[in-house]
C-alpha atoms as one frame of an Amber mdcrd trajectory, in Angstrom:
protein
   0.032   0.091   0.072   2.759   2.426   1.029   4.564   1.702  -2.258   1.525
   2.278  -4.300   0.933   5.596  -2.799   4.538   6.588  -3.224   4.366   5.430
  -6.844   1.237   7.503  -7.464   3.013  10.606  -6.050   6.309   9.838  -8.028
   4.234   9.223 -11.099   2.528  12.486 -10.738   5.782  14.350 -10.616   7.117
  12.287 -13.745   3.901  13.056 -15.523   4.315  16.893 -14.843   7.753  16.553
 -16.294   6.468  14.477 -19.352   3.400  16.600 -19.811   5.054  19.876 -19.394
   7.849  19.084 -22.019   5.139  17.649 -24.319   2.804  20.760 -24.251   5.811
  23.134 -24.241   7.224  21.516 -27.430   3.892  21.519 -29.230   2.792  24.931
 -28.239   6.086  26.824 -27.820   8.259  25.137 -30.371   5.695  23.939 -32.925
   6.882  20.322 -32.756   4.469  17.700 -34.063   2.644  15.961 -31.099   3.971
  12.388 -32.150   7.449  13.846 -31.999   6.850  15.637 -28.784   5.242  12.675
 -27.035   8.470  10.433 -26.893  10.624  13.341 -25.859   8.421  14.138 -22.853
   8.004  10.571 -22.207  11.728  10.007 -21.951  12.221  12.823 -19.479   9.400
  11.404 -17.431  10.998   7.918 -17.680  14.176   9.262 -16.130  12.279  11.142
 -13.432  10.285   8.011 -12.375  13.330   5.735 -12.384  15.279   7.908 -10.082
  12.205   8.344  -7.794  11.513   4.520  -7.879  14.789   3.319  -6.828  15.408
   6.172  -4.266  12.000   6.619  -2.699   9.167   4.316  -3.829  10.273   0.689
  -3.681  11.928  -0.933  -0.711  12.907  -4.243  -2.438  14.828  -4.478  -5.500
  15.060  -7.878  -7.249  18.181  -7.246  -9.436  21.596  -6.558  -7.933  23.042
  -5.261 -11.140  21.698  -1.651 -11.595  22.544  -1.594 -15.154  20.353  -4.606
 -15.991  17.714  -3.149 -13.594  17.602   0.058 -15.577  17.494  -1.699 -18.882
  14.475  -3.725 -17.870  12.992  -0.581 -16.427  13.699   1.290 -19.632  12.213
  -1.616 -21.704   8.964  -1.582 -19.882   9.138   2.122 -20.419   9.579   1.584
 -24.127   6.580  -0.730 -24.247   4.567   2.008 -22.290   5.707   4.489 -24.841
   4.195   2.409 -27.624   1.051   2.266 -25.749   1.309   5.931 -25.023   1.785
   6.658 -28.752  -1.073   4.440 -29.721  -3.500   6.033 -27.300  -2.470   9.512
 -28.247  -2.732   8.900 -31.942  -6.154   7.257 -31.593  -7.239  10.112 -29.400
  -6.233  12.861 -31.763  -6.705  11.256 -35.220  -9.784   8.961 -34.556 -11.635
  10.676 -31.727 -10.731  14.361 -32.652  -9.327  15.161 -29.185  -6.844  17.811
 -28.467  -3.241  16.465 -28.142  -3.467  17.513 -24.521  -6.638  15.518 -23.694
  -5.419  12.548 -25.611  -2.239  12.648 -23.556  -4.347  12.798 -20.429  -6.262
   9.712 -21.379  -2.960   7.853 -22.212  -1.483   8.680 -18.714  -3.811   6.529
 -16.873  -3.469   3.502 -18.996   0.256   3.809 -19.201   0.468   4.301 -15.356
  -1.328   0.967 -14.660   0.774  -0.818 -17.232   4.068   0.460 -16.002   3.431
   0.085 -12.357   2.214  -3.497 -12.678   5.087  -4.762 -14.727   7.816  -2.865
 -12.842   6.425  -4.054  -9.498   6.263  -7.656 -10.740   9.703  -7.836 -12.567
  11.819  -5.424 -10.687  10.624  -4.575  -7.185   9.581  -7.736  -5.557  11.582
 -10.456  -3.677  12.983 -13.171  -5.852  10.717 -16.333  -5.537
């Protein structure tokens, strides 16, 4: 329960970084939304990794931090694919604003990332 609440807080901060970069690139730099999304997502990924290993999770399954980050990042890349699909569908199929599509994506990707990261990285080995 404690980890879940901390992950929500850490994810909110990572989402603020991600969403801020996303909107800033779209609105201030005229970057296409499908280009801005992975840039913001990557900045959010680094934020959530640092917070996850330093504050959220008490148990770490892998001793090698390079392997841990690689698995963490791979889960993030799968989440990025899901993120891109939801944003694209929201904008192109549902005619939503890029910001609203990103907001819808955030909840889906949050559940996906938390579940896999907790299962694969932050539980005691069997």
